N, C-alpha and C positions, 0 to 999 in steps of 0.2 A: 106192421112189418118194418124193420129198419131200412133206411135208405142211404145211399151214398151222400156225403156232405155236398151241398151245393147243387144237387140234382133238382131241376125244376119239376114242379108238380105236373103229372100227366093229365090230359083232358079226360073227362069221364067216359068218353066213347072214342073209338078209333077215328083218326083223321082221314083214313083211307077207306073209300067205299069198297064193299066186298063184291068183286066181279063174279058173274056166273062162269065158272071155269069150264063148264061143258060147252059153252060157246067160244071160249078162248082156245082151248085145246083143239088142234086140228085146223084152226084159222090163223092164229098169231104165232110168231116166234116167241120164245120164252128165255129170259136171261135171269140167272140166279147168281148174285155176287155176295160172297161172304167176306166182309172186312174183318179178317181174322184178328181177334183179341181187342177190337175197338170197344172202348168204354162208352156207356150211355151219357155220362155227365160230360165227358170231353166232346162227344159228338154234338150235344145240345149247345154247349158253350160256343163252339166254333160256328155253328149255324147262326146263332143269335148275334154273334159279333161280325158276321159277314166274311168270315175267313174261309168258308167253303162254298163259294157262290155257285159253282157248277152243280154240286149235289143239292144245295138248298133250293134251287129253282124248281127242282122236280119233286120235292117233298110235299105231300098233300097238306095243305094248310100252312106250308112253310116250316114244318117242324117234324122232327123224328117222333115216332110212336114209341112209348116205353113198353118193352116186352120182357118176358123172362125166358132165358135160354133153356133148352131141354138137356143141356149138359154143361160141365164146367171146364171142358177142354175139347180140342178140335175133333178128335176121333169120335168121342161119344156124341157130340152135338151133330156131326154130319151123318152118322149112322141114323140118328133120329130124324133129321131133316129129310134125308133121302127115303125115309119111310113115310113121309108126309107130315111130320111133326115139326113145323116151323116154330120159331119162338112164339110164345103164348102171350096175348095181351095181359098186362099187369093189373088185372081186376077180375072179379069173380065171373066165371063162365057159366055154362059151356060156350065156347067160341067156335063158330063154324070155320072149318079149315078149307084152304084152297085145294089141297090134294089129300087123298086118303086111300090107303089100301083097304080092300074088302075085309071087314072085321066086324063080327057080330057084336051088337051092343054098343058100338061107338056113338057117344053122345055129341061128338064134334063133327060128324059127317052130316051135311045138310044137302038140300036140293041143288045148291050151286056148287057143291064140291065135285071135283073130278075124281071119280073112284076107279081105281085100277085093280086088276086081279093079280098082278105080279107082286113080288115081295118088296119091290122098291120103286120109287118114282121114276128113276132113270129107265128101268125096264118098261114101266108102264107107258112112258112117253115114246119110247122106241116102238112099242107095239102099236101106238097110235100114229106111227109114220114119221116120227122125228129122228133126225140125225142128232146123236147126243155127243157132246164134246166137253171135255174137262181140261181146264188150264190150271194146273196145280200151283201151289205156292209153298206152304209149310211142309215139314218132313213127312206127314202122313200121306202125301201125294207123290213121293219121290220115286216109288217103285224100286228102291234099294233094299230089297228083301220082301218077305211075304207080307208083313204088316203094312208096309208102305205101298203095297199093290192092291189091297182090299178095296179101297174107295175108287181109285182110278180105273180098276178093272170092271166097274159097273158100266163104263161108257164105251161107245163105239170107237172113240178116238180120245186119247189122253196125252197130255204134254207135261213134262217137267224137266228142268235143267237147273244147275246152280244159278244161272242168270235170272231165274224166276223166284229164287228162294230168299230166305230171311236175311242173308248176309249181303245181298246185292242192293246198292243204293239206287239202282235203276230197274228194280224188279217189275214194277207195275207198268212202266213203259214197254218192257219186253212182253209182258202178258197181253197188253193191248195190241201190240204188233201181231202176235199169234192169233188173237181173236179176229182181227180184221182179215187175216189170211184165211181163217176157217170159214168166215162168211163169204169171202170172194170166190172160193173154189166150190161152194155148194150150188148145185143146180137151183135155179130161181124158184122152181115149184116145190122144192123140198123144205119142209119146216125144220127149224133148228132149236134145240135146247142147248144153250151154252151155260156152263158153270165155270165161274172164276173164283178161285180161293186167293184173295189178295194177302200177300205175306208181309207187306211193308209195315203194318202196324205192330207186328209181333216183334218181340225182342230178338236181336238187337235193333234198336231204332235211333241210337244216339247220333248216327251220321246224317240225319235229316236236319240237324241244327247247325247253322253256320259256325265254324270255329270250334265245334265240339271234337273231342277225341275219345277214344275208347276208355281212357282213364276216368272221364267224367261219368260214364255209365248211362243207362237209360233212366229217364224220368218221365213224369206226367207231361212235361213240356215237350220232350222229344217225341213222345207218343202223339201229341197234338200236331207237331211239325210233320210227322209222317202222314197224318190224315190230310194236311194241306197239300203235301206232295201228291197224294192220290187224287185229290180234287183237281189238280192242275191237268190231269191226263184223262179223267173219267169221261169227259164229254166225247172224246174220240171213240171210246168203247160204245157209248150210247148211240153215236152217229152210225157206227158200223152195224149195230144190231137193228137199227130202224131203217137201214138203207134199202131193204127189199119189201118190207111190209110192216104193219104195226107189231110192236113187241111189248109183252108184259115184262116189266123189270121188277125184280124183288131184290132189294139191297138191305142187308142187315149184318149185324155182328153175330158170330157164333158164341162168343162169351167175352167177358171183360177180363181185366187183369189188375192186380194190386201193385201199388208203388209205395209200400210202407204203411198202408192203412191198418190200424190195429196190430201192427207188427208183422204183417204179411207182405211178401213180395212174390209176384207170379200169379198163377191160376191153378186149376185142378183142386179147388178148395171151395167151401161153401160160404162165400162172403158176398154181401150185396153188390159190390162193384164187379163181381164175376158173373153173377146170375142176371143182372140187370143190363139189357142190351138195347141198342137203337134198331129200329125196323122201319121200312117203308116199302110199299109196292105202288106202282104207277104204270101208266101206259106211255110208251114212246111212239108217237104217231109216225107212220111210214110215209113214203113219198106220196105227194098229192098229184 
């Protein structure tokens, strides 16, 4: 299978141990962060170069896992992820899933999979007693019309504003502020499922490079600078989510994007840099 130029070889097995989700659900808080549009090659390069230290310290084995996205753009991928189909390890399966809807004949539902009867993971966790909160980023979470309401309407509580969107150079800081507020106002005994769709990596991202202007446009380098910006603030999100109890964190991209490879720019297309994504899950230990 073709691979993006410069993408490091993936280890033969996942670097993250597969937790028993039937012991996690109901006990731990759960955080799902999609770094919208983040490319696997860029994520790996920055981790190896020490440019995203806050993320890298949590990555199992110190590296991202190579996975394949279930979709080539935000809406399709999140519909799949909220049905339990997180990005798939980039090697022959079947691969046991963390979450799965009840579905006859599923080869990726295993003993440690949390199986829900509802049509989507958000409803399944709500039925298990979780408060479900969405902090949106890109336009599919903006509730400006019917299509932009489909995904956020799955949640008990959903947030979006232009300050959280793709045109804001401080979008992730604002998202983390909202996340901390959501944690703080929740009763201590109530479990939380928090979903954050990080918009900073998505086009436009030129403004994350010092001295850049809109005339310069977005590039692979400005995409990398956006990830560095996210890394500077993500530890505050992790601290908030682990302030009450242990938290399972899932951090991944929903899809990549092209910057001129083979003549393509953007995503919603079948190119290796679009379907190849970084993934990690790990526990954030709670107060001792």
